[in-house]
DRENLUMVO-289560 format. One record per residue: chain; x, y, z of N, C-alpha, C in turn; residue number from 0. Coordinates in steps of 0.001 Angstrom, whole numbers, m for minus. Atoms other than C-alpha are relative to their C-alpha. Layout:
% DRENLUMVO-289560
NODE kette     n.X     n.Y     n.Z    ca.X    ca.Y    ca.Z     c.X     c.Y     c.Z  nr
NODE     A       X       Y       Z       X       Y       Z       X       Y       Z NUM
...
***
This chain:
% DRENLUMVO-289560
NODE kette     n.X     n.Y     n.Z    ca.X    ca.Y    ca.Z     c.X     c.Y     c.Z  nr
NODE     A    m444     808    1119  m14562    6832   m8475     758     859    m998   0
NODE     A    m805    m710     951  m11807    7948  m10831    m609     m99   m1412   1
NODE     A     567      56    1346  m12759    8794  m14418     389   m1236    m779   2
NODE     A    m488    1161     712  m10673    5917  m15700    m823   m1233     245   3
NODE     A     787    1229    m308  m12968    3418  m13973   m1296      36    m710   4
NODE     A    1204     m80     790  m15917    4636  m16015     315     100   m1520   5
NODE     A    m511    m178    1405  m14044    5645  m19232     930   m1147    m342   6
NODE     A    m757    1216     223  m12898    2144  m20238    1047     146   m1146   7
NODE     A    m954    m203    1063  m11247    3334  m23423    1201     701     461   8
NODE     A   m1093    m703    m588   m9077    5732  m21508     830   m1012     814   9
NODE     A    m705    1003    m853   m8195    2881  m19055     752    m956    m845  10
NODE     A    m642     891     937   m7358     631  m21989    1348     568    m456  11
NODE     A   m1217    m563     542   m4807    3035  m23409    1008     299    1138  12
NODE     A    m920    m169   m1133   m3382    3803  m19945     748   m1285     294  13
NODE     A    m621    1316    m223   m2739      75  m19387     974    m354   m1131  14
NODE     A    m877     315    1115   m1255    m297  m22852    1324     764     137  15
NODE     A   m1188    m824    m185    1172    2536  m22113     907    m565    1108  16
NODE     A    m742     556   m1144    2207    1063  m18735     646   m1341    m403  17
NODE     A    m530    1273     475    2632   m2384  m20317    1179     204    m891  18
NODE     A   m1100    m241     923    4816   m1017  m23089    1236     595     680  19
NODE     A   m1106    m674    m621    6947    1202  m20872     626    m661    1233  20
NODE     A    m508     561   m1264    7281    m905  m17774    m100   m1560      28  21
NODE     A     116    1366    m114    5967   m4448  m17973     897    m783   m1035  22
NODE     A    m854     660    1024    7648   m5401  m21292    1473     144     303  23
NODE     A   m1392     m59    m422   11038   m3982  m20282     412    m864    1172  24
NODE     A    m296     835   m1160   10792   m5806  m16959     166   m1403    m409  25
NODE     A     m62    1379     467   10133   m9118  m18684    1180    m183    m916  26
NODE     A   m1054      47     981   12683   m8382  m21405    1388    m226     664  27
NODE     A   m1279     195    m682   15503   m8368  m18817     319   m1437     194  28
NODE     A    m200    1457    m285   14997  m12135  m18359    m434    m861   m1154  29
NODE     A     450     839    1134   13279  m13287  m21528    m219     962   m1206  30
NODE     A     138    m797    1195   13617  m11863  m25027   m1396    m281    m610  31
NODE     A    1322     166     557   10174  m11246  m26416     106     125   m1538  32
NODE     A    m174     141    1432    9975  m12252  m30041   m1369    m126    m753  33
NODE     A    1160     143     818    7441  m12192  m32856    m377   m1482     m51  34
NODE     A     535    1385      38    5194  m15286  m32819    m143    m643    1344  35
NODE     A     155     573   m1322    5417  m15895  m29071   m1455       8     420  36
NODE     A    1333     191    m480    2302  m17092  m27305    m100     681    1397  37
NODE     A     188    m755   m1237    1120  m14638  m24570   m1452    m159     475  38
NODE     A    1295     132    m610   m1756  m15254  m22175    m137     956    1132  39
NODE     A     257    m826   m1198   m3263  m12746  m19752   m1318    m538     646  40
NODE     A    1115     406    m831   m5573  m13944  m17000    m564    1211     706  41
NODE     A     612   m1209    m559   m8109  m11308  m15956     439    1213    m791  42
NODE     A    m523    m982     909   m7340   m9219  m19018    m800    1299    m103  43
NODE     A     812   m1223     151  m10158   m6717  m18706    m233     319   m1436  44
NODE     A     123    m415    1380  m10269   m4672  m21875    1206    m316    m843  45
NODE     A   m1139     449     816   m6931   m6045  m22975    1101     946    m216  46
NODE     A   m1043   m1021     226   m4776   m2967  m22666    1397    m496     191  47
NODE     A   m1367     553    m246   m1799   m4908  m21233     488    m810   m1188  48
NODE     A    m391     892    1060   m1828   m7192  m24240     318     766   m1325  49
NODE     A    m160    m767    1264   m1848   m4510  m26957    1482     124    m443  50
NODE     A   m1381    m134     413    1926   m3832  m26948     619   m1301    m458  51
NODE     A    m445    1286     368    2593   m7565  m27169    m484    m361   m1423  52
NODE     A     590     289    1299     244   m7891  m30141     693     827   m1078  53
NODE     A    m658    m904     930    1958   m4899  m31823    1432    m503    m275  54
NODE     A   m1323     603     230    5274   m6748  m31403     m68   m1263    m799  55
NODE     A     172    1223     811    3817   m9669  m33367    m288   m1240     792  56
NODE     A     299    1142    m853    2978  m11905  m30420   m1462    m480    m242  57
NODE     A    1367     524       8    m119  m14175  m30479    m545     128    1384  58
NODE     A     518    m321   m1307   m2152  m12847  m27598   m1375    m613     268  59
NODE     A    1310     549    m465   m5040  m14466  m25687    m320     622    1359  60
NODE     A     402    m607   m1239   m6953  m12670  m22921   m1256    m715     467  61
NODE     A    1136     593    m625   m9417  m14273  m20545    m545     850    1135  62
NODE     A     587    m778   m1099  m11841  m12404  m18269   m1422    m498     258  63
NODE     A    1311     409    m358  m15017  m13230  m16408   m1102     884    m634  64
NODE     A     961    m950     415  m16791  m10085  m17539    m155      69   m1550  65
NODE     A     233     m23    1453  m18347  m10372  m21031     137    1426    m571  66
NODE     A     m73   m1422     479  m18609   m6601  m21304    1425     448    m269  67
NODE     A   m1399    m331     145  m14863   m6246  m20831     540    m645   m1227  68
NODE     A    m453     730    1162  m14238   m8856  m23479    m475     662   m1268  69
NODE     A     636    m640    1103  m16593   m7108  m25885     874    1355    m279  70
NODE     A    m784   m1224      89  m14629   m3832  m25224    1434    m367    m557  71
NODE     A   m1366     364     459  m11270   m5661  m25775       7    m235   m1503  72
NODE     A     112     255    1415  m12394   m6874  m29205    m179    1327    m781  73
NODE     A     288   m1253     685  m13623   m3411  m30100    1211     926      m9  74
NODE     A   m1165    m860     m62  m10488   m1584  m28902    1124    m539    m832  75
NODE     A   m1028     594     848   m8135   m4010  m30578    m282     254   m1472  76
NODE     A     372    m264    1406  m10019   m3625  m33820     279    1428    m363  77
NODE     A    m247   m1432     273   m9769     163  m33572    1511     242    m130  78
NODE     A   m1458    m118     109   m5982    m275  m33175     610    m765   m1074  79
NODE     A    m438     872    1064   m5803   m2638  m36119     967   m1058     502  80
NODE     A    m841    1070    m614   m4277   m5260  m33765    m760   m1292      98  81
NODE     A     585    1329     m72   m4932   m8954  m33644     193    m576    1391  82
NODE     A     m53     631   m1308   m5795  m10666  m30420   m1285    m841     212  83
NODE     A    1181     858    m239   m8164  m13387  m29148    m413     141    1450  84
NODE     A     502    m225   m1374  m10362  m12865  m26098   m1205    m917     261  85
NODE     A    1043     947    m469  m12575  m15246  m24147    m578     447    1300  86
NODE     A     670    m339   m1261  m15178  m14487  m21537    m297   m1382     671  87
NODE     A     209    1302    m721  m14926  m17386  m19018     719      66    1334  88
NODE     A    m721     278   m1318  m13824  m18506  m15561    1199    m772    m303  89
NODE     A   m1263     735     260  m10188  m19469  m15785      66   m1387     573  90
NODE     A       8    1312    m680  m10876  m22342  m13372    m807    m998    m782  91
NODE     A     705     965     812  m13102  m23875  m15965     778    m389   m1272  92
NODE     A    m795     181    1233  m10339  m23918  m18588    1351    m649     332  93
NODE     A   m1282     452    m394   m7565  m25703  m16772     638   m1007    m910  94
NODE     A    m591    1001     898   m7081  m28381  m19413      71     511   m1410  95
NODE     A      82    m477    1371   m7426  m26172  m22487    1285     675    m516  96
NODE     A   m1119    m826     434   m4211  m24170  m22519    1313    m618     543  97
NODE     A   m1344     402    m419    m510  m25005  m22316    1055     579    m933  98
NODE     A   m1126    m420     876    2857  m24034  m23663     m30    1490    m392  99
NODE     A    m122   m1470     252    2601  m20235  m23324    1390     478     314 100
NODE     A   m1314    m531    m286    5848  m18332  m23520     m45     998    1119 101
NODE     A     174   m1007   m1030    4514  m15585  m21275   m1445     m61     533 102
NODE     A    1352     m81    m629    1598  m15607  m18801      46    1181     874 103
NODE     A     103   m1283    m750     486  m12313  m17296   m1191     m96     935 104
NODE     A    1071     m61    m994   m1494  m11920  m14107     160    1342     763 105
NODE     A    m184   m1367    m495   m1777   m8203  m13435   m1192     434     875 106
NODE     A    1087    m496    m936   m3768   m6935  m10370   m1177    m941     m10 107
NODE     A    1055    1013     m45   m5740  m10192  m10229     154    m855    1265 108
NODE     A    m199     912   m1189   m4233  m12168   m7316    m807     455    1189 109
NODE     A     702    m461   m1180   m5891   m9926   m4730   m1550    m238    m113 110
NODE     A    1412     328     175   m9339  m10866   m6181    m296   m1493      87 111
NODE     A     204    1467      45   m8878  m14633   m6075      60    m600    1406 112
NODE     A      16     644   m1299   m9830  m16672   m3005     945   m1204     m19 113
NODE     A    m822    1210      83   m8165  m19952   m4114    1266     329    m743 114
NODE     A   m1209    m443     642   m4748  m18496   m4895     894   m1181    m382 115
NODE     A    m924    1100     282   m2875  m21800   m4750    m459    m730   m1257 116
NODE     A     537     613    1207   m5149  m23267   m7423     350     825   m1220 117
NODE     A    m403    m859    1133   m4518  m20252   m9626    1463    m120    m343 118
NODE     A   m1437     190     215    m764  m20613   m9159     215   m1298    m797 119
NODE     A    m218    1346     679   m1015  m24294  m10141    m430      31   m1463 120
NODE     A     450    m108    1392   m2992  m23425  m13254    1034     756    m844 121
NODE     A    m948    m806     775    m522  m20745  m14303    1293    m733    m340 122
NODE     A   m1237     758     269    2499  m23011  m13931    m247   m1084   m1045 123
NODE     A     330     993    1003     710  m25649  m16059    m116     629   m1395 124
NODE     A     138    m656    1274      81  m23028  m18751    1368     304    m668 125
NODE     A   m1253    m433     508    3772  m22250  m19131     710   m1044    m830 126
NODE     A    m960     885     727    6103  m23778  m21733    1165    m198     918 127
NODE     A   m1161     260    m864    9286  m25248  m20251     943    1216     154 128
NODE     A    m810   m1227     m76   11078  m21960  m21007    m826    1265     205 129
NODE     A     945   m1149    m118    8081  m19739  m20329     241     749    1350 130
NODE     A     m75    m790   m1234    7831  m16986  m17670   m1382     526     394 131
NODE     A    1237    m438    m618    5042  m15844  m15405     237    1353     570 132
NODE     A    m134   m1323    m584    4659  m12128  m14682   m1278     276     857 133
NODE     A    1060    m222    m960    2553  m11361  m11619     238    1381     667 134
NODE     A    m100   m1186    m790    1879   m7941  m10124   m1305     203     767 135
NODE     A    1152    m221    m869    m427   m6901   m7279     369    1062    1031 136
NODE     A    m272    m943   m1105    m740   m4175   m4616      46    m756    1350 137
NODE     A     m55     622   m1294     345   m5248   m1177   m1207     411     835 138
NODE     A    1232    m170    m665   m2663   m5590    1094     m66    1243     901 139
NODE     A      61   m1100    m969   m1715   m3042    3792     324    1366    m523 140
NODE     A    m355   m1311     463    m653    m265    1466   m1280     901      17 141
NODE     A    1142    m949    m234   m2927    2907    1603   m1299    m364    m805 142
NODE     A    1177     390     770   m5284    1703   m1184      63   m1407    m476 143
NODE     A     m49    1377     237   m4655   m1945   m1021   m1342    m735     m44 144
NODE     A    1355     555      24   m8370   m2560    m597    m797     388   m1235 145
NODE     A     655    m433    1253   m9212    m970   m3979   m1179     910     262 146
NODE     A    1128    m850    m304  m11512    1515   m2276     m99    1224   m1016 147
NODE     A      89   m1081     992  m10696    3945   m5123   m1080    m274   m1073 148
NODE     A    1068     271     997  m13368    2179   m7203   m1385     490     533 149
NODE     A    1263    m443    m544  m16067    3541   m4872    m490    1266    m720 150
NODE     A     596   m1247     620  m18460    6218   m6289      30    1125     929 151
NODE     A     m54   m1106    m943  m18418    8221   m3081    1348     719     m41 152
NODE     A   m1230    m797     209  m15850   11031   m3544     868     m50    1279 153
NODE     A    m783       3   m1237  m14832   10962     131     592   m1393     226 154
NODE     A    m473    1366    m248  m14681    7196     571    1071    m459    m949 155
NODE     A    m964     441     987  m12764    6659   m2672    1365     602     199 156
NODE     A   m1309    m634    m276   m9981    8921   m1386     512    m217    1438 157
NODE     A    m446     262   m1387   m9684    7523    2107     991   m1126      73 158
NODE     A    m977    1124     m72   m6418    5526    2641    m201    m831    1246 159
NODE     A     m29     960   m1080   m6205    2545    4932   m1322    m424     581 160
NODE     A    1279     339    m633   m9886    2229    5598    m294   m1509     m88 161
NODE     A     256    1494     138   m9751   m1420    4381     617    m751    1169 162
NODE     A    m643     699   m1075   m7644   m2213    7467    m828      92    1285 163
NODE     A     897    m129   m1239  m10454   m1261    9840    m728   m1306     244 164
NODE     A     786    1249    m210  m12519   m4030   11521   m1089    m116   m1066 165
NODE     A     917     255    1144  m14875   m5586    8976   m1366     735     224 166
NODE     A    1311    m721    m190  m18168   m4183   10579     160    1488    m237 167
NODE     A    m172   m1438     222  m16716    m678   10547     240     363   m1469 168
NODE     A    m264    m211    1427  m15461    m969    6991   m1294    m151    m736 169
NODE     A    1246     152     676  m18798   m2290    5851    m947    1180     195 170
NODE     A     824   m1187    m260  m20543     646    7509     434    1208    m854 171
NODE     A    m498   m1105     815  m18315    3110    5707    m395    m136   m1430 172
NODE     A     350     330    1456  m19141    1390    2380   m1493     m17    m216 173
NODE     A    1450     307      14  m22839    1260    3157    m774     739   m1161 174
NODE     A     778    m682    1097  m23834    3839     444     477    m389   m1408 175
NODE     A    m440     480    1311  m21990    2018   m2312    m963   m1082    m464 176
NODE     A     841    1016     536  m23666    m474   m4581     307   m1395     626 177
NODE     A    m205    1292    m550  m24134   m4044   m3477    1190    m752    m658 178
NODE     A   m1101     612     715  m21750   m5295   m6168    1372     550     420 179
NODE     A   m1257    m663    m478  m19015   m2799   m5085     368    m495    1390 180
NODE     A    m264     428   m1385  m19366   m3729   m1419     481   m1453      15 181
NODE     A    m368    1467      69  m19207   m7454   m2265    1430    m121    m511 182
NODE     A   m1339     112     492  m16071   m6922   m4261    1065     408     955 183
NODE     A    m992    m519   m1001  m14298   m4799   m1734     163    m892    1231 184
NODE     A     m81     926   m1107  m15135   m7205    1094     718   m1263    m404 185
NODE     A    m677    1159     510  m13940  m10072    m998    1520     194     m78 186
NODE     A   m1378    m295      56  m10592   m8339   m1546     560     101    1452 187
NODE     A    m428      m7   m1387  m10444   m7747    2223     241   m1356     521 188
NODE     A    m124    1356    m495  m10952  m11456    2854    1222    m694    m549 189
NODE     A   m1133     691     607   m8164  m12476     503    1395     526     525 190
NODE     A   m1204    m623    m624   m5514  m10027    1921    1280    m457    m547 191
NODE     A   m1195     480     694   m2763  m10607    m522    1253     832     434 192
NODE     A   m1200    m627    m505     666   m9798     998    1243    m553    m750 193
NODE     A   m1268     491     587    4262  m10192    m155     298   m1398     527 194
NODE     A    m324    1313    m619    4721  m13058    2316    m918   m1096    m478 195
NODE     A     963     997     502    1576  m14834    1167     339    m499   m1371 196
NODE     A    m317     435    1388    2509  m14766   m2495    1285    m827     m32 197
NODE     A   m1310     800      44    6073  m16013   m1867    m182   m1361     541 198
NODE     A     320    1364    m506    4721  m18895     178    m709    m825   m1063 199
NODE     A     744     681    1096    2425  m19792   m2723     949    m515   m1031 200
NODE     A    m964     428     956    5368  m19892   m5111     827   m1133     536 201
NODE     A    m826    1084    m625    7454  m22013   m2707    m778   m1305      74 202
NODE     A     814    1264    m120    4562  m24431   m2359    m412    m560   m1370 203
NODE     A     333     486    1356    4121  m24797   m6128     857   m1198    m368 204
NODE     A    m745    1217     470    5314  m27906   m7986    1276     359    m645 205
NODE     A   m1211    m195     858    7793  m26285  m10315     420    1465    m171 206
NODE     A    m360   m1459     209    7829  m22443  m10092    1163     435     853 207
NODE     A   m1036    m690    m819   10764  m20393   m8922     m39    1453    m336 208
NODE     A     m60   m1453     232   11117  m16656   m8530    1311     427    m619 209
NODE     A   m1158    m533     658   13460  m15091  m10979     364    1377     472 210
NODE     A    m214   m1351    m463   13023  m11534   m9846   m1194     534     812 211
NODE     A    1053    m713    m758   11047   m9515   m7256     389    1443      87 212
NODE     A    m192   m1459    m164   10740   m5758   m7365   m1188     621     682 213
NODE     A    1072    m677    m761    8732   m3812   m4828      76    1491    m288 214
NODE     A      29   m1450     337    7627    m329   m5714    m649     846    1098 215
NODE     A     639    m972    m871    6986    2571   m3342   m1032     756    m804 216
NODE     A     909    m654     904    5433    4383   m6274    m183    m891   m1201 217
NODE     A     345     935    1103    3673    2063   m8766     306     615   m1325 218
NODE     A    m242    m538    1287    4926    2472  m12317   m1206     465    m729 219
NODE     A    1231    m395     683    1332    2776  m13435    m417    1381     427 220
NODE     A     307   m1349    m485    1084    5973  m11373     593    1093    m889 221
NODE     A    m572    m927     933    3292    7616  m13956   m1008     338   m1136 222
NODE     A     991    m254    1083     543    7215  m16554   m1245     634     593 223
NODE     A    1234    m441    m607   m2332    7809  m14142     156    1437     594 224
NODE     A    m110   m1235    m754    m990   10716  m12114    1227     830    m309 225
NODE     A   m1225    m727     272    2329   11786  m13594    1029    m140     997 226
NODE     A    m950     231   m1015    4213   10443  m10644    1170    m904    m443 227
NODE     A   m1173     781     452    7774    9129  m11248      56   m1305     816 228
NODE     A     m83    1314    m765    8008    5357  m10363    1240      20     897 229
NODE     A   m1112      30    m950   10221    4654   m7423     m46   m1383     739 230
NODE     A    m114    1291    m699   11418    1338   m6020      19     218    1499 231
NODE     A     m67     m50   m1467   11022     587   m2324    1399    m225     483 232
NODE     A   m1355     141    m616   14162     983    m268     162   m1415     512 233
NODE     A    m295    1335    m498   15766   m2377     480     m51     m72    1506 234
NODE     A      65     m37   m1423   15926   m1257    4080   m1333    m378     543 235
NODE     A    1392     389    m354   12133   m1538    4311    m416   m1231    m719 236
NODE     A     450    1129     794   11699   m4043    1509     438   m1369     552 237
NODE     A    m490    1243    m579   13574   m6690    3459    m648    m284    1361 238
NODE     A     663     179   m1301   11362   m6347    6603   m1359    m528    m233 239
NODE     A    1330     576     188    8420   m8771    6491   m1056     808     696 240
NODE     A    1167    m707    m522    4971   m7316    7230      93    1486    m210 241
NODE     A     m62   m1481      51    6182   m3710    7489      51     422   m1481 242
NODE     A    m106    m376    1383    7032   m3613    3786   m1290     111    m747 243
NODE     A    1300     m45     663    3410   m4248    2847    m664    1320     144 244
NODE     A     586   m1261    m175    2433    m844    4204     533    1065   m1009 245
NODE     A    m653    m961     852    4779     899    1744      36    m424   m1458 246
NODE     A    m169     572    1366    4529   m1300   m1371   m1286     182    m764 247
NODE     A    1221    m230     841    2048     100   m3894    m164   m1009   m1093 248
NODE     A      47    1065    1007    2944   m2631   m6417    1158    m957     162 249
NODE     A   m1050    1049     m86    4805   m5942   m6266     138    m602   m1394 250
NODE     A    m236     676    1280    6363   m7185   m9509     763   m1317     246 251
NODE     A    m673    1312    m105    7309  m10871   m9727     171    m597   m1388 252
NODE     A    m168     763    1244    8801  m12829  m12592     414   m1396     437 253
NODE     A    m248    1412    m346    8702  m16611  m12199     222    m809   m1212 254
NODE     A    m288     934    1151    9978  m19423  m14376    m193   m1425     531 255
NODE     A      88    1403    m354    9774  m23205  m14392    1373    m518     391 256
NODE     A   m1293     564    m468   12501  m24941  m12344     452   m1078    m966 257
NODE     A    m544    1005     902   14752  m27014  m14502     238   m1326     822 258
NODE     A    m107    1281    m667   14727  m30710  m13638    1553    m476     m95 259
NODE     A   m1407     467      18   18171  m32078  m12633      68   m1522    m341 260
***
């Protein structure tokens, strides 16, 4: 397990930096972010992604299942003298409570959700007519697409591609991890989020359309975590279904509501 997975304050500031340097500029290419905008993040954790939006004067709301993460979010925002609202809840229990957000963020959450089509439907309902949805996730087949880096075992947490092994073998390799960790990693394995799967979900939605897709060979967040320079995936590989998933450390998507003719 990397230090950032235990040191949540460090992780908070790392996410805030990535959001400011990469997420916001990516969104800004297609939608000008202004003071007073309504921004929602689903699966916000400690709220690091939302901090730069709050500092720009946006009204931010973060939702996460884990109450401890929400408590940390309130504490970290307070320490930064930033304003933000955070709720500990299952997003699927709040489908009728929110609407008309200018920006909805779903960062590294899709791979944890079993009913992805339902989540897509919720997110499109949350958007204002001119709103945008920013989604990012690691492609399933990439070296650490199974999130095995969260394991406490030093060897297991550094083993690439083990999540692609047959389930009994993978479970055996994880056997010394906690029950909660094993459950989470096997759940991610069952959902297997790929580029092709996500794009089918958007096509099947009622009103969403993809405005931009950017596939990264080197995830922008790796700049903050490891000092590695972000690098986009070559279009030669990026345009090859299935194969591209092995090389895509992060998929960035920006979606908007289709205009009615």
